[in-house]
C-alpha positions as CSV (number, residue, x, y, z in Angstrom):
1,M,98.4,86.0,93.3
2,K,97.1,86.2,97.2
3,K,97.4,89.3,99.2
4,I,97.0,88.7,102.9
5,M,96.5,91.6,105.4
6,I,98.9,91.0,108.8
7,E,98.8,93.2,111.8
8,G,101.7,93.0,114.2
9,M,104.6,93.6,111.9
10,S,106.6,96.8,113.2
11,C,109.9,96.7,111.5
12,N,112.1,95.1,109.2
13,H,112.8,91.8,111.2
14,C,109.1,90.9,111.0
15,V,108.7,91.6,107.2
16,A,111.6,89.0,107.2
17,H,109.5,85.9,109.4
18,V,107.0,86.7,107.4
19,R,108.8,86.1,104.2
20,E,110.3,83.0,105.9
21,A,107.2,81.6,106.8
22,L,106.1,82.2,103.3
23,E,109.1,80.7,101.6
24,G,108.3,77.7,103.4
25,L,104.9,77.3,101.6
26,K,104.9,75.2,98.6
27,D,105.5,76.6,95.3
28,S,105.4,79.9,96.5
29,K,106.9,82.7,94.2
30,N,106.6,86.5,93.8
31,I,106.7,87.1,97.5
32,E,106.6,90.5,98.7
33,V,105.9,91.5,102.6
34,S,105.0,95.2,103.0
35,L,105.5,96.6,106.5
36,E,103.7,100.1,105.4
37,G,101.0,98.4,104.4
38,K,100.8,95.4,106.8
39,Y,100.3,93.2,103.8
40,A,102.2,90.4,102.0
41,A,101.4,88.7,98.4
42,L,102.6,85.7,96.9
43,E,101.6,83.2,94.1
44,T,100.9,79.8,95.9
45,S,99.3,76.5,95.7
46,A,99.1,76.3,99.5
47,T,95.8,76.8,100.7
48,D,94.4,80.0,102.9
49,A,94.5,77.7,105.9
50,E,98.3,77.0,105.1
51,I,98.8,80.4,104.5
52,K,97.1,81.8,108.0
53,E,98.8,79.2,110.0
54,A,102.3,79.6,108.5
55,I,102.1,83.5,109.5
56,E,100.4,82.8,112.8
57,E,103.1,80.5,114.2
58,E,105.4,83.4,113.5
59,G,103.2,85.6,115.9
60,Y,101.3,87.7,113.4
61,D,97.8,88.1,113.0
62,V,96.0,87.4,109.8
63,I,93.2,89.9,109.3
64,E,92.1,88.7,105.4
65,I,93.3,86.9,102.4
66,K,91.8,87.8,99.1
């Protein structure tokens, strides 16, 4: 499970955009996006760079991937 700290989400539409971006990654499952916690978590075989690129293409900043 990877946890991604994200800046820039301010509403449920933001959450939906991040979720859609993560759904587009290979082998993505168990996706959780938290507006209040400013994070997303998922299981995926995508690299950290691919995750970061997918989220940043939607206009949000990736602070950290654990």
